[in-house]
mmJSON file of the N, C-alpha and C atoms, coordinates in Angstrom:
{"data_MODEL":{"atom_site":{
"group_PDB":["ATOM","ATOM","ATOM","ATOM","ATOM","ATOM","ATOM","ATOM","ATOM","ATOM","ATOM","ATOM","ATOM","ATOM","ATOM","ATOM","ATOM","ATOM","ATOM","ATOM","ATOM","ATOM","ATOM","ATOM","ATOM","ATOM","ATOM","ATOM","ATOM","ATOM","ATOM","ATOM","ATOM","ATOM","ATOM","ATOM","ATOM","ATOM","ATOM","ATOM","ATOM","ATOM","ATOM","ATOM","ATOM","ATOM","ATOM","ATOM","ATOM","ATOM","ATOM","ATOM","ATOM","ATOM","ATOM","ATOM","ATOM","ATOM","ATOM","ATOM","ATOM","ATOM","ATOM","ATOM","ATOM","ATOM","ATOM","ATOM","ATOM","ATOM","ATOM","ATOM","ATOM","ATOM","ATOM","ATOM","ATOM","ATOM","ATOM","ATOM","ATOM","ATOM","ATOM","ATOM","ATOM","ATOM","ATOM","ATOM","ATOM","ATOM","ATOM","ATOM","ATOM","ATOM","ATOM","ATOM","ATOM","ATOM","ATOM","ATOM","ATOM","ATOM","ATOM","ATOM","ATOM","ATOM","ATOM","ATOM","ATOM","ATOM","ATOM","ATOM","ATOM","ATOM","ATOM","ATOM","ATOM","ATOM","ATOM","ATOM","ATOM","ATOM","ATOM","ATOM","ATOM","ATOM","ATOM","ATOM","ATOM","ATOM","ATOM","ATOM","ATOM","ATOM","ATOM","ATOM","ATOM","ATOM","ATOM","ATOM","ATOM","ATOM","ATOM","ATOM","ATOM","ATOM","ATOM","ATOM","ATOM","ATOM","ATOM","ATOM","ATOM","ATOM","ATOM","ATOM","ATOM","ATOM","ATOM","ATOM","ATOM","ATOM","ATOM","ATOM","ATOM","ATOM","ATOM","ATOM","ATOM","ATOM","ATOM","ATOM","ATOM","ATOM","ATOM","ATOM","ATOM","ATOM","ATOM","ATOM","ATOM","ATOM","ATOM","ATOM","ATOM","ATOM","ATOM","ATOM","ATOM","ATOM","ATOM","ATOM","ATOM","ATOM","ATOM","ATOM","ATOM","ATOM","ATOM","ATOM","ATOM","ATOM","ATOM","ATOM","ATOM","ATOM","ATOM","ATOM","ATOM","ATOM","ATOM","ATOM","ATOM","ATOM","ATOM","ATOM","ATOM","ATOM","ATOM","ATOM","ATOM","ATOM","ATOM","ATOM","ATOM","ATOM","ATOM","ATOM","ATOM","ATOM","ATOM","ATOM","ATOM","ATOM"],
"id":[1,2,3,4,5,6,7,8,9,10,11,12,13,14,15,16,17,18,19,20,21,22,23,24,25,26,27,28,29,30,31,32,33,34,35,36,37,38,39,40,41,42,43,44,45,46,47,48,49,50,51,52,53,54,55,56,57,58,59,60,61,62,63,64,65,66,67,68,69,70,71,72,73,74,75,76,77,78,79,80,81,82,83,84,85,86,87,88,89,90,91,92,93,94,95,96,97,98,99,100,101,102,103,104,105,106,107,108,109,110,111,112,113,114,115,116,117,118,119,120,121,122,123,124,125,126,127,128,129,130,131,132,133,134,135,136,137,138,139,140,141,142,143,144,145,146,147,148,149,150,151,152,153,154,155,156,157,158,159,160,161,162,163,164,165,166,167,168,169,170,171,172,173,174,175,176,177,178,179,180,181,182,183,184,185,186,187,188,189,190,191,192,193,194,195,196,197,198,199,200,201,202,203,204,205,206,207,208,209,210,211,212,213,214,215,216,217,218,219,220,221,222,223,224,225,226,227,228,229,230,231,232,233,234],
"type_symbol":["N","C","C","N","C","C","N","C","C","N","C","C","N","C","C","N","C","C","N","C","C","N","C","C","N","C","C","N","C","C","N","C","C","N","C","C","N","C","C","N","C","C","N","C","C","N","C","C","N","C","C","N","C","C","N","C","C","N","C","C","N","C","C","N","C","C","N","C","C","N","C","C","N","C","C","N","C","C","N","C","C","N","C","C","N","C","C","N","C","C","N","C","C","N","C","C","N","C","C","N","C","C","N","C","C","N","C","C","N","C","C","N","C","C","N","C","C","N","C","C","N","C","C","N","C","C","N","C","C","N","C","C","N","C","C","N","C","C","N","C","C","N","C","C","N","C","C","N","C","C","N","C","C","N","C","C","N","C","C","N","C","C","N","C","C","N","C","C","N","C","C","N","C","C","N","C","C","N","C","C","N","C","C","N","C","C","N","C","C","N","C","C","N","C","C","N","C","C","N","C","C","N","C","C","N","C","C","N","C","C","N","C","C","N","C","C","N","C","C","N","C","C","N","C","C","N","C","C","N","C","C","N","C","C"],
"label_atom_id":["N","CA","C","N","CA","C","N","CA","C","N","CA","C","N","CA","C","N","CA","C","N","CA","C","N","CA","C","N","CA","C","N","CA","C","N","CA","C","N","CA","C","N","CA","C","N","CA","C","N","CA","C","N","CA","C","N","CA","C","N","CA","C","N","CA","C","N","CA","C","N","CA","C","N","CA","C","N","CA","C","N","CA","C","N","CA","C","N","CA","C","N","CA","C","N","CA","C","N","CA","C","N","CA","C","N","CA","C","N","CA","C","N","CA","C","N","CA","C","N","CA","C","N","CA","C","N","CA","C","N","CA","C","N","CA","C","N","CA","C","N","CA","C","N","CA","C","N","CA","C","N","CA","C","N","CA","C","N","CA","C","N","CA","C","N","CA","C","N","CA","C","N","CA","C","N","CA","C","N","CA","C","N","CA","C","N","CA","C","N","CA","C","N","CA","C","N","CA","C","N","CA","C","N","CA","C","N","CA","C","N","CA","C","N","CA","C","N","CA","C","N","CA","C","N","CA","C","N","CA","C","N","CA","C","N","CA","C","N","CA","C","N","CA","C","N","CA","C","N","CA","C","N","CA","C","N","CA","C","N","CA","C","N","CA","C","N","CA","C","N","CA","C"],
"label_alt_id":[null,null,null,null,null,null,null,null,null,null,null,null,null,null,null,null,null,null,null,null,null,null,null,null,null,null,null,null,null,null,null,null,null,null,null,null,null,null,null,null,null,null,null,null,null,null,null,null,null,null,null,null,null,null,null,null,null,null,null,null,null,null,null,null,null,null,null,null,null,null,null,null,null,null,null,null,null,null,null,null,null,null,null,null,null,null,null,null,null,null,null,null,null,null,null,null,null,null,null,null,null,null,null,null,null,null,null,null,null,null,null,null,null,null,null,null,null,null,null,null,null,null,null,null,null,null,null,null,null,null,null,null,null,null,null,null,null,null,null,null,null,null,null,null,null,null,null,null,null,null,null,null,null,null,null,null,null,null,null,null,null,null,null,null,null,null,null,null,null,null,null,null,null,null,null,null,null,null,null,null,null,null,null,null,null,null,null,null,null,null,null,null,null,null,null,null,null,null,null,null,null,null,null,null,null,null,null,null,null,null,null,null,null,null,null,null,null,null,null,null,null,null,null,null,null,null,null,null,null,null,null,null,null,null],
"label_comp_id":["MET","MET","MET","LEU","LEU","LEU","MET","MET","MET","ALA","ALA","ALA","HIS","HIS","HIS","PRO","PRO","PRO","ALA","ALA","ALA","VAL","VAL","VAL","LEU","LEU","LEU","GLU","GLU","GLU","GLU","GLU","GLU","LEU","LEU","LEU","LEU","LEU","LEU","ARG","ARG","ARG","ARG","ARG","ARG","TYR","TYR","TYR","GLU","GLU","GLU","GLU","GLU","GLU","LEU","LEU","LEU","ARG","ARG","ARG","ALA","ALA","ALA","GLN","GLN","GLN","GLN","GLN","GLN","GLY","GLY","GLY","GLU","GLU","GLU","GLY","GLY","GLY","GLY","GLY","GLY","ASP","ASP","ASP","GLY","GLY","GLY","VAL","VAL","VAL","ALA","ALA","ALA","ARG","ARG","ARG","GLY","GLY","GLY","MET","MET","MET","GLU","GLU","GLU","ASP","ASP","ASP","VAL","VAL","VAL","SER","SER","SER","TYR","TYR","TYR","THR","THR","THR","LEU","LEU","LEU","CYS","CYS","CYS","VAL","VAL","VAL","CYS","CYS","CYS","THR","THR","THR","GLY","GLY","GLY","THR","THR","THR","ARG","ARG","ARG","GLU","GLU","GLU","ILE","ILE","ILE","ALA","ALA","ALA","ALA","ALA","ALA","ALA","ALA","ALA","LEU","LEU","LEU","VAL","VAL","VAL","ALA","ALA","ALA","ALA","ALA","ALA","ARG","ARG","ARG","GLU","GLU","GLU","GLN","GLN","GLN","LEU","LEU","LEU","ARG","ARG","ARG","ARG","ARG","ARG","PRO","PRO","PRO","ALA","ALA","ALA","ALA","ALA","ALA","GLY","GLY","GLY","ARG","ARG","ARG","ASN","ASN","ASN","THR","THR","THR","PRO","PRO","PRO","VAL","VAL","VAL","SER","SER","SER","THR","THR","THR","SER","SER","SER","VAL","VAL","VAL","PRO","PRO","PRO","ALA","ALA","ALA"],
"label_asym_id":["A","A","A","A","A","A","A","A","A","A","A","A","A","A","A","A","A","A","A","A","A","A","A","A","A","A","A","A","A","A","A","A","A","A","A","A","A","A","A","A","A","A","A","A","A","A","A","A","A","A","A","A","A","A","A","A","A","A","A","A","A","A","A","A","A","A","A","A","A","A","A","A","A","A","A","A","A","A","A","A","A","A","A","A","A","A","A","A","A","A","A","A","A","A","A","A","A","A","A","A","A","A","A","A","A","A","A","A","A","A","A","A","A","A","A","A","A","A","A","A","A","A","A","A","A","A","A","A","A","A","A","A","A","A","A","A","A","A","A","A","A","A","A","A","A","A","A","A","A","A","A","A","A","A","A","A","A","A","A","A","A","A","A","A","A","A","A","A","A","A","A","A","A","A","A","A","A","A","A","A","A","A","A","A","A","A","A","A","A","A","A","A","A","A","A","A","A","A","A","A","A","A","A","A","A","A","A","A","A","A","A","A","A","A","A","A","A","A","A","A","A","A","A","A","A","A","A","A","A","A","A","A","A","A"],
"label_entity_id":["1","1","1","1","1","1","1","1","1","1","1","1","1","1","1","1","1","1","1","1","1","1","1","1","1","1","1","1","1","1","1","1","1","1","1","1","1","1","1","1","1","1","1","1","1","1","1","1","1","1","1","1","1","1","1","1","1","1","1","1","1","1","1","1","1","1","1","1","1","1","1","1","1","1","1","1","1","1","1","1","1","1","1","1","1","1","1","1","1","1","1","1","1","1","1","1","1","1","1","1","1","1","1","1","1","1","1","1","1","1","1","1","1","1","1","1","1","1","1","1","1","1","1","1","1","1","1","1","1","1","1","1","1","1","1","1","1","1","1","1","1","1","1","1","1","1","1","1","1","1","1","1","1","1","1","1","1","1","1","1","1","1","1","1","1","1","1","1","1","1","1","1","1","1","1","1","1","1","1","1","1","1","1","1","1","1","1","1","1","1","1","1","1","1","1","1","1","1","1","1","1","1","1","1","1","1","1","1","1","1","1","1","1","1","1","1","1","1","1","1","1","1","1","1","1","1","1","1","1","1","1","1","1","1"],
"label_seq_id":[1,1,1,2,2,2,3,3,3,4,4,4,5,5,5,6,6,6,7,7,7,8,8,8,9,9,9,10,10,10,11,11,11,12,12,12,13,13,13,14,14,14,15,15,15,16,16,16,17,17,17,18,18,18,19,19,19,20,20,20,21,21,21,22,22,22,23,23,23,24,24,24,25,25,25,26,26,26,27,27,27,28,28,28,29,29,29,30,30,30,31,31,31,32,32,32,33,33,33,34,34,34,35,35,35,36,36,36,37,37,37,38,38,38,39,39,39,40,40,40,41,41,41,42,42,42,43,43,43,44,44,44,45,45,45,46,46,46,47,47,47,48,48,48,49,49,49,50,50,50,51,51,51,52,52,52,53,53,53,54,54,54,55,55,55,56,56,56,57,57,57,58,58,58,59,59,59,60,60,60,61,61,61,62,62,62,63,63,63,64,64,64,65,65,65,66,66,66,67,67,67,68,68,68,69,69,69,70,70,70,71,71,71,72,72,72,73,73,73,74,74,74,75,75,75,76,76,76,77,77,77,78,78,78],
"pdbx_PDB_ins_code":[null,null,null,null,null,null,null,null,null,null,null,null,null,null,null,null,null,null,null,null,null,null,null,null,null,null,null,null,null,null,null,null,null,null,null,null,null,null,null,null,null,null,null,null,null,null,null,null,null,null,null,null,null,null,null,null,null,null,null,null,null,null,null,null,null,null,null,null,null,null,null,null,null,null,null,null,null,null,null,null,null,null,null,null,null,null,null,null,null,null,null,null,null,null,null,null,null,null,null,null,null,null,null,null,null,null,null,null,null,null,null,null,null,null,null,null,null,null,null,null,null,null,null,null,null,null,null,null,null,null,null,null,null,null,null,null,null,null,null,null,null,null,null,null,null,null,null,null,null,null,null,null,null,null,null,null,null,null,null,null,null,null,null,null,null,null,null,null,null,null,null,null,null,null,null,null,null,null,null,null,null,null,null,null,null,null,null,null,null,null,null,null,null,null,null,null,null,null,null,null,null,null,null,null,null,null,null,null,null,null,null,null,null,null,null,null,null,null,null,null,null,null,null,null,null,null,null,null,null,null,null,null,null,null],
"Cartn_x":[139.165,139.559,140.9,141.03,142.299,143.272,144.524,145.545,146.615,147.086,148.138,149.444,150.249,151.559,152.388,153.164,153.977,154.878,155.419,156.281,155.488,154.235,153.371,153.108,152.766,152.511,153.754,154.906,156.159,156.416,156.199,156.416,155.42,154.167,153.164,153.484,153.891,154.265,155.488,156.468,157.669,157.297,156.456,156.033,155.222,154.343,153.543,154.452,155.425,156.342,157.186,157.606,158.388,157.577,156.348,155.486,155.113,154.893,154.554,155.7,156.931,158.089,158.186,157.683,157.728,156.517,155.534,154.262,154.424,155.334,155.535,156.063,156.668,157.221,156.136,154.952,153.824,153.923,153.13,153.118,151.977,151.413,150.289,150.701,151.933,152.402,152.443,152.884,152.958,151.548,150.679,149.302,148.603,148.771,148.14,148.735,150.047,150.695,150.184,149.99,149.45,148.043,147.223,145.868,145.907,146.765,146.849,147.323,148.408,148.952,148.028,147.376,146.426,145.252,144.725,143.611,144.023,145.199,145.668,145.89,146.446,146.621,145.269,144.295,142.957,142.353,142.477,141.939,142.653,143.977,144.765,144.504,144.079,143.869,142.4,141.504,140.075,139.595,140.218,139.841,139.337,138.851,138.323,139.074,139.954,140.715,142.191,143.029,144.454,145.055,144.596,145.147,144.914,143.72,143.405,144.18,144.359,145.108,146.565,147.163,148.55,148.703,147.783,147.814,147.656,146.685,146.419,147.604,148.2,149.339,150.522,150.801,151.926,151.661,150.421,150.074,150.237,149.807,149.958,151.434,152.276,153.708,154.371,153.805,154.366,154.051,152.991,152.606,153.706,153.917,154.902,154.483,155.457,155.182,154.231,154.279,153.394,151.929,151.657,150.286,149.731,150.588,150.144,149.613,148.93,148.427,149.567,150.312,151.431,151.091,151.629,151.344,151.821,151.078,151.441,152.282,153.349,154.209,153.454,153.614,152.96,153.938,155.174,156.157,155.893,156.238,156.047,157.406,157.521,158.814,159.255,160.551,161.091,161.143],
"Cartn_y":[-131.086,-130.956,-131.644,-132.353,-132.966,-131.882,-132.096,-131.122,-131.831,-131.164,-131.721,-131.796,-132.768,-132.903,-131.668,-131.156,-129.962,-130.101,-131.28,-131.471,-131.298,-131.715,-131.556,-130.076,-129.353,-127.92,-127.185,-127.535,-126.89,-127.117,-128.342,-128.66,-127.919,-127.854,-127.139,-125.647,-125.056,-123.637,-123.401,-124.303,-124.178,-124.241,-125.208,-125.382,-124.171,-123.664,-122.494,-121.305,-121.038,-119.909,-120.111,-121.337,-121.651,-121.374,-121.834,-121.623,-120.155,-119.474,-118.049,-117.259,-117.647,-116.98,-117.238,-118.38,-118.746,-118.24,-117.721,-117.347,-116.362,-115.415,-114.435,-115.039,-116.212,-116.886,-117.533,-117.663,-118.229,-119.73,-120.247,-121.684,-122.356,-123.354,-124.088,-124.893,-125.379,-126.182,-125.393,-124.148,-123.294,-122.968,-122.608,-122.269,-123.473,-124.621,-125.843,-126.194,-126.054,-126.317,-125.392,-124.104,-123.143,-123.54,-123.955,-124.398,-125.598,-126.561,-127.779,-127.498,-126.76,-126.512,-125.597,-124.662,-123.787,-124.592,-125.467,-126.328,-127.199,-127.804,-128.697,-127.943,-126.742,-125.929,-125.601,-125.276,-124.974,-126.194,-127.351,-128.572,-128.872,-128.762,-129.09,-128.134,-126.929,-125.936,-125.676,-126.29,-126.1,-124.722,-124.147,-122.818,-122.904,-121.777,-121.755,-120.816,-120.01,-119.061,-119.211,-119.041,-119.262,-118.3,-117.07,-116.123,-116.629,-117.122,-117.666,-118.953,-119.756,-121.008,-120.741,-119.734,-119.389,-118.929,-118.093,-117.616,-118.79,-119.651,-120.789,-121.754,-122.038,-122.958,-122.397,-121.13,-120.514,-120.464,-120.218,-120.196,-121.587,-122.6,-123.969,-124.311,-123.853,-124.141,-123.344,-122.201,-121.379,-121.933,-122.695,-123.235,-124.146,-124.118,-125.033,-126.488,-127.353,-128.77,-129.355,-128.893,-129.419,-129.126,-128.066,-127.705,-128.437,-129.145,-129.884,-131.238,-131.869,-133.216,-134.206,-134.43,-135.357,-136.576,-137.724,-138.927,-138.78,-139.334,-139.295,-140.514,-140.318,-141.43,-142.367,-143.655,-144.628,-145.263,-144.777,-145.354,-144.867,-145.688,-145.355,-145.023,-143.867,-143.517,-144.544,-144.771,-145.767,-145.235],
"Cartn_z":[21.594,20.202,20.003,18.92,18.567,18.135,18.461,18.076,17.267,16.249,15.408,16.196,15.871,16.499,16.135,17.078,16.803,15.567,15.342,14.167,12.869,12.886,11.706,11.466,12.522,12.38,11.898,12.451,12.026,10.547,10.085,8.672,7.782,8.194,7.403,7.327,8.442,8.433,7.566,7.631,6.807,5.323,4.984,3.598,3.109,3.957,3.601,3.282,4.161,3.939,2.683,2.45,1.251,-0.011,-0.028,-1.194,-1.365,-0.257,-0.336,-0.963,-0.645,-1.227,-2.733,-3.179,-4.6,-5.371,-4.668,-5.286,-6.434,-6.337,-7.388,-8.672,-8.557,-9.729,-10.575,-9.991,-10.737,-10.859,-11.745,-11.973,-11.241,-11.915,-11.34,-10.117,-10.1,-8.981,-7.686,-7.777,-6.592,-6.106,-7.012,-6.633,-6.009,-6.608,-6.079,-4.715,-4.585,-3.3,-2.207,-2.546,-1.579,-1.153,-2.116,-1.788,-0.843,-1.16,-0.362,1.064,1.194,2.527,3.332,2.665,3.36,3.887,3.062,3.477,4.664,4.574,5.631,6.936,6.851,8.056,8.69,7.87,8.395,9.082,8.468,9.072,10.382,10.392,11.588,12.75,12.448,13.504,13.787,13.031,13.252,12.852,11.837,11.368,9.927,9.422,8.052,7.126,7.674,6.858,7.187,6.179,6.367,7.391,7.436,8.416,9.836,10.107,11.428,11.683,10.65,10.789,11.144,10.523,10.813,12.265,12.713,14.101,15.058,14.796,15.675,15.712,14.566,14.518,15.29,15.101,15.807,17.312,17.681,19.108,19.728,19.02,19.531,19.717,18.819,18.924,20.041,20.402,21.478,22.866,22.972,24.278,24.801,26.107,26.687,26.461,26.377,26.12,27.151,28.389,29.433,29.13,28.386,28.062,26.864,26.151,24.973,25.392,24.48,24.738,24.571,25.625,25.578,26.407,26.042,26.816,28.248,29.148,30.557,30.866,31.613,31.998,32.934,32.696,33.556,34.522,34.527,35.446,36.858,37.806,39.213,39.807,40.486,41.064,42.105,42.194,43.137,44.543],
"occupancy":[1.0,1.0,1.0,1.0,1.0,1.0,1.0,1.0,1.0,1.0,1.0,1.0,1.0,1.0,1.0,1.0,1.0,1.0,1.0,1.0,1.0,1.0,1.0,1.0,1.0,1.0,1.0,1.0,1.0,1.0,1.0,1.0,1.0,1.0,1.0,1.0,1.0,1.0,1.0,1.0,1.0,1.0,1.0,1.0,1.0,1.0,1.0,1.0,1.0,1.0,1.0,1.0,1.0,1.0,1.0,1.0,1.0,1.0,1.0,1.0,1.0,1.0,1.0,1.0,1.0,1.0,1.0,1.0,1.0,1.0,1.0,1.0,1.0,1.0,1.0,1.0,1.0,1.0,1.0,1.0,1.0,1.0,1.0,1.0,1.0,1.0,1.0,1.0,1.0,1.0,1.0,1.0,1.0,1.0,1.0,1.0,1.0,1.0,1.0,1.0,1.0,1.0,1.0,1.0,1.0,1.0,1.0,1.0,1.0,1.0,1.0,1.0,1.0,1.0,1.0,1.0,1.0,1.0,1.0,1.0,1.0,1.0,1.0,1.0,1.0,1.0,1.0,1.0,1.0,1.0,1.0,1.0,1.0,1.0,1.0,1.0,1.0,1.0,1.0,1.0,1.0,1.0,1.0,1.0,1.0,1.0,1.0,1.0,1.0,1.0,1.0,1.0,1.0,1.0,1.0,1.0,1.0,1.0,1.0,1.0,1.0,1.0,1.0,1.0,1.0,1.0,1.0,1.0,1.0,1.0,1.0,1.0,1.0,1.0,1.0,1.0,1.0,1.0,1.0,1.0,1.0,1.0,1.0,1.0,1.0,1.0,1.0,1.0,1.0,1.0,1.0,1.0,1.0,1.0,1.0,1.0,1.0,1.0,1.0,1.0,1.0,1.0,1.0,1.0,1.0,1.0,1.0,1.0,1.0,1.0,1.0,1.0,1.0,1.0,1.0,1.0,1.0,1.0,1.0,1.0,1.0,1.0,1.0,1.0,1.0,1.0,1.0,1.0,1.0,1.0,1.0,1.0,1.0,1.0],
"B_iso_or_equiv":[0.0,0.0,0.0,0.0,0.0,0.0,0.0,0.0,0.0,0.0,0.0,0.0,0.0,0.0,0.0,0.0,0.0,0.0,0.0,0.0,0.0,0.0,0.0,0.0,0.0,0.0,0.0,0.0,0.0,0.0,0.0,0.0,0.0,0.0,0.0,0.0,0.0,0.0,0.0,0.0,0.0,0.0,0.0,0.0,0.0,0.0,0.0,0.0,0.0,0.0,0.0,0.0,0.0,0.0,0.0,0.0,0.0,0.0,0.0,0.0,0.0,0.0,0.0,0.0,0.0,0.0,0.0,0.0,0.0,0.0,0.0,0.0,0.0,0.0,0.0,0.0,0.0,0.0,0.0,0.0,0.0,0.0,0.0,0.0,0.0,0.0,0.0,0.0,0.0,0.0,0.0,0.0,0.0,0.0,0.0,0.0,0.0,0.0,0.0,0.0,0.0,0.0,0.0,0.0,0.0,0.0,0.0,0.0,0.0,0.0,0.0,0.0,0.0,0.0,0.0,0.0,0.0,0.0,0.0,0.0,0.0,0.0,0.0,0.0,0.0,0.0,0.0,0.0,0.0,0.0,0.0,0.0,0.0,0.0,0.0,0.0,0.0,0.0,0.0,0.0,0.0,0.0,0.0,0.0,0.0,0.0,0.0,0.0,0.0,0.0,0.0,0.0,0.0,0.0,0.0,0.0,0.0,0.0,0.0,0.0,0.0,0.0,0.0,0.0,0.0,0.0,0.0,0.0,0.0,0.0,0.0,0.0,0.0,0.0,0.0,0.0,0.0,0.0,0.0,0.0,0.0,0.0,0.0,0.0,0.0,0.0,0.0,0.0,0.0,0.0,0.0,0.0,0.0,0.0,0.0,0.0,0.0,0.0,0.0,0.0,0.0,0.0,0.0,0.0,0.0,0.0,0.0,0.0,0.0,0.0,0.0,0.0,0.0,0.0,0.0,0.0,0.0,0.0,0.0,0.0,0.0,0.0,0.0,0.0,0.0,0.0,0.0,0.0,0.0,0.0,0.0,0.0,0.0,0.0],
"pdbx_formal_charge":[null,null,null,null,null,null,null,null,null,null,null,null,null,null,null,null,null,null,null,null,null,null,null,null,null,null,null,null,null,null,null,null,null,null,null,null,null,null,null,null,null,null,null,null,null,null,null,null,null,null,null,null,null,null,null,null,null,null,null,null,null,null,null,null,null,null,null,null,null,null,null,null,null,null,null,null,null,null,null,null,null,null,null,null,null,null,null,null,null,null,null,null,null,null,null,null,null,null,null,null,null,null,null,null,null,null,null,null,null,null,null,null,null,null,null,null,null,null,null,null,null,null,null,null,null,null,null,null,null,null,null,null,null,null,null,null,null,null,null,null,null,null,null,null,null,null,null,null,null,null,null,null,null,null,null,null,null,null,null,null,null,null,null,null,null,null,null,null,null,null,null,null,null,null,null,null,null,null,null,null,null,null,null,null,null,null,null,null,null,null,null,null,null,null,null,null,null,null,null,null,null,null,null,null,null,null,null,null,null,null,null,null,null,null,null,null,null,null,null,null,null,null,null,null,null,null,null,null,null,null,null,null,null,null],
"auth_seq_id":[1,1,1,2,2,2,3,3,3,4,4,4,5,5,5,6,6,6,7,7,7,8,8,8,9,9,9,10,10,10,11,11,11,12,12,12,13,13,13,14,14,14,15,15,15,16,16,16,17,17,17,18,18,18,19,19,19,20,20,20,21,21,21,22,22,22,23,23,23,24,24,24,25,25,25,26,26,26,27,27,27,28,28,28,29,29,29,30,30,30,31,31,31,32,32,32,33,33,33,34,34,34,35,35,35,36,36,36,37,37,37,38,38,38,39,39,39,40,40,40,41,41,41,42,42,42,43,43,43,44,44,44,45,45,45,46,46,46,47,47,47,48,48,48,49,49,49,50,50,50,51,51,51,52,52,52,53,53,53,54,54,54,55,55,55,56,56,56,57,57,57,58,58,58,59,59,59,60,60,60,61,61,61,62,62,62,63,63,63,64,64,64,65,65,65,66,66,66,67,67,67,68,68,68,69,69,69,70,70,70,71,71,71,72,72,72,73,73,73,74,74,74,75,75,75,76,76,76,77,77,77,78,78,78],
"auth_comp_id":["MET","MET","MET","LEU","LEU","LEU","MET","MET","MET","ALA","ALA","ALA","HIS","HIS","HIS","PRO","PRO","PRO","ALA","ALA","ALA","VAL","VAL","VAL","LEU","LEU","LEU","GLU","GLU","GLU","GLU","GLU","GLU","LEU","LEU","LEU","LEU","LEU","LEU","ARG","ARG","ARG","ARG","ARG","ARG","TYR","TYR","TYR","GLU","GLU","GLU","GLU","GLU","GLU","LEU","LEU","LEU","ARG","ARG","ARG","ALA","ALA","ALA","GLN","GLN","GLN","GLN","GLN","GLN","GLY","GLY","GLY","GLU","GLU","GLU","GLY","GLY","GLY","GLY","GLY","GLY","ASP","ASP","ASP","GLY","GLY","GLY","VAL","VAL","VAL","ALA","ALA","ALA","ARG","ARG","ARG","GLY","GLY","GLY","MET","MET","MET","GLU","GLU","GLU","ASP","ASP","ASP","VAL","VAL","VAL","SER","SER","SER","TYR","TYR","TYR","THR","THR","THR","LEU","LEU","LEU","CYS","CYS","CYS","VAL","VAL","VAL","CYS","CYS","CYS","THR","THR","THR","GLY","GLY","GLY","THR","THR","THR","ARG","ARG","ARG","GLU","GLU","GLU","ILE","ILE","ILE","ALA","ALA","ALA","ALA","ALA","ALA","ALA","ALA","ALA","LEU","LEU","LEU","VAL","VAL","VAL","ALA","ALA","ALA","ALA","ALA","ALA","ARG","ARG","ARG","GLU","GLU","GLU","GLN","GLN","GLN","LEU","LEU","LEU","ARG","ARG","ARG","ARG","ARG","ARG","PRO","PRO","PRO","ALA","ALA","ALA","ALA","ALA","ALA","GLY","GLY","GLY","ARG","ARG","ARG","ASN","ASN","ASN","THR","THR","THR","PRO","PRO","PRO","VAL","VAL","VAL","SER","SER","SER","THR","THR","THR","SER","SER","SER","VAL","VAL","VAL","PRO","PRO","PRO","ALA","ALA","ALA"],
"auth_asym_id":["A","A","A","A","A","A","A","A","A","A","A","A","A","A","A","A","A","A","A","A","A","A","A","A","A","A","A","A","A","A","A","A","A","A","A","A","A","A","A","A","A","A","A","A","A","A","A","A","A","A","A","A","A","A","A","A","A","A","A","A","A","A","A","A","A","A","A","A","A","A","A","A","A","A","A","A","A","A","A","A","A","A","A","A","A","A","A","A","A","A","A","A","A","A","A","A","A","A","A","A","A","A","A","A","A","A","A","A","A","A","A","A","A","A","A","A","A","A","A","A","A","A","A","A","A","A","A","A","A","A","A","A","A","A","A","A","A","A","A","A","A","A","A","A","A","A","A","A","A","A","A","A","A","A","A","A","A","A","A","A","A","A","A","A","A","A","A","A","A","A","A","A","A","A","A","A","A","A","A","A","A","A","A","A","A","A","A","A","A","A","A","A","A","A","A","A","A","A","A","A","A","A","A","A","A","A","A","A","A","A","A","A","A","A","A","A","A","A","A","A","A","A","A","A","A","A","A","A","A","A","A","A","A","A"],
"auth_atom_id":["N","CA","C","N","CA","C","N","CA","C","N","CA","C","N","CA","C","N","CA","C","N","CA","C","N","CA","C","N","CA","C","N","CA","C","N","CA","C","N","CA","C","N","CA","C","N","CA","C","N","CA","C","N","CA","C","N","CA","C","N","CA","C","N","CA","C","N","CA","C","N","CA","C","N","CA","C","N","CA","C","N","CA","C","N","CA","C","N","CA","C","N","CA","C","N","CA","C","N","CA","C","N","CA","C","N","CA","C","N","CA","C","N","CA","C","N","CA","C","N","CA","C","N","CA","C","N","CA","C","N","CA","C","N","CA","C","N","CA","C","N","CA","C","N","CA","C","N","CA","C","N","CA","C","N","CA","C","N","CA","C","N","CA","C","N","CA","C","N","CA","C","N","CA","C","N","CA","C","N","CA","C","N","CA","C","N","CA","C","N","CA","C","N","CA","C","N","CA","C","N","CA","C","N","CA","C","N","CA","C","N","CA","C","N","CA","C","N","CA","C","N","CA","C","N","CA","C","N","CA","C","N","CA","C","N","CA","C","N","CA","C","N","CA","C","N","CA","C","N","CA","C","N","CA","C","N","CA","C","N","CA","C","N","CA","C","N","CA","C","N","CA","C"],
"pdbx_PDB_model_num":[1,1,1,1,1,1,1,1,1,1,1,1,1,1,1,1,1,1,1,1,1,1,1,1,1,1,1,1,1,1,1,1,1,1,1,1,1,1,1,1,1,1,1,1,1,1,1,1,1,1,1,1,1,1,1,1,1,1,1,1,1,1,1,1,1,1,1,1,1,1,1,1,1,1,1,1,1,1,1,1,1,1,1,1,1,1,1,1,1,1,1,1,1,1,1,1,1,1,1,1,1,1,1,1,1,1,1,1,1,1,1,1,1,1,1,1,1,1,1,1,1,1,1,1,1,1,1,1,1,1,1,1,1,1,1,1,1,1,1,1,1,1,1,1,1,1,1,1,1,1,1,1,1,1,1,1,1,1,1,1,1,1,1,1,1,1,1,1,1,1,1,1,1,1,1,1,1,1,1,1,1,1,1,1,1,1,1,1,1,1,1,1,1,1,1,1,1,1,1,1,1,1,1,1,1,1,1,1,1,1,1,1,1,1,1,1,1,1,1,1,1,1,1,1,1,1,1,1,1,1,1,1,1,1]
}}}
């Protein structure tokens, strides 16, 4: 499975929390933003519900960098 870059997940989580804090203020922009970021989080985490997407994104960010899909160095030690 493809995994989103950690910086992307961090930004999506930040945006989600920001919009959630503004949700009580109403407005179509906030509601539309919540829909967009929720959808994107679900796509990035391979889930169908925002609650599962939030858990999956946070879990992916908690994993050590060695466990992520990072490029392998092609240099040869001297």
